[in-house]
Each structure stands twice: as C-alpha cells, then as structure tokens.
N, C-alpha and C positions, 0 to 999 in steps of 0.2 A: 469564510470555511467551513462554518455549523450552513450556511445556507443551502451550498451545498449540500454538503451532506446528510441535509435534509430530501432536498429533492430527490437524491438519490435512495436512498430509504423509501420515499412515496413511489417513485418507480419501480422499485422491485417488489412493493404491497398489487401492483397493477400485475406485473406478471405472473402470480397465484398458481409456482413454479415451487417446486421443493429449496422455497425461505432458508427455510437454518441452514438444507449444507452449501445451497447459496452463498449468502451470511460468515461464514465457518472460512470459505473460502475463499470466502474477497478477505479474506482478514491475513489468512494466506499468505495470497498472495500478494500484498499490501506489507504483510511484515518480512519478505521474502526482496520486494520489490527493492525495501528501506537497509534489508545487513544489505544489499550487491552496493546501492548507492555509499552506508557508509564505508565500505570495503573502500571503492575506489578514491574516497574521498581520500579517505587514511593513508592513501600508495600515494596517491597525491602529492597527500602529506611530507611525506617521510620522501617520496625522492627529489624533494625540493629541500631536504636538507642534506642531504647526506650529496645532491650534486652539486 
C-alpha cells in the first residue's frame, strides 16, 4: 500500500502541473469515496439487522 502511494506521488511530480491543487482534490475525492463506502456498509449493516 505504501509502495503504491509512493509511486503515485512520483507520477504526480512528472506532470509538473498544479500539484498542490491536484493533491488537495485527490484528498477530497478520497474522503468522499471513503464516506460513500462507509455509508453503504452502514446501510447494509442496518438492513441486515432489521430484516
């Protein structure tokens, strides 16, 4: 997992674009993705209890 993150960071530096904003957007998208996965797991969990 750490290796994957390091490789991703190296690829970003090659772009030479707006690295700071891409990092910020990536963190934001990752947070939203984790939030949606969490919501899905919680809904499945509650549905399995109540049905």
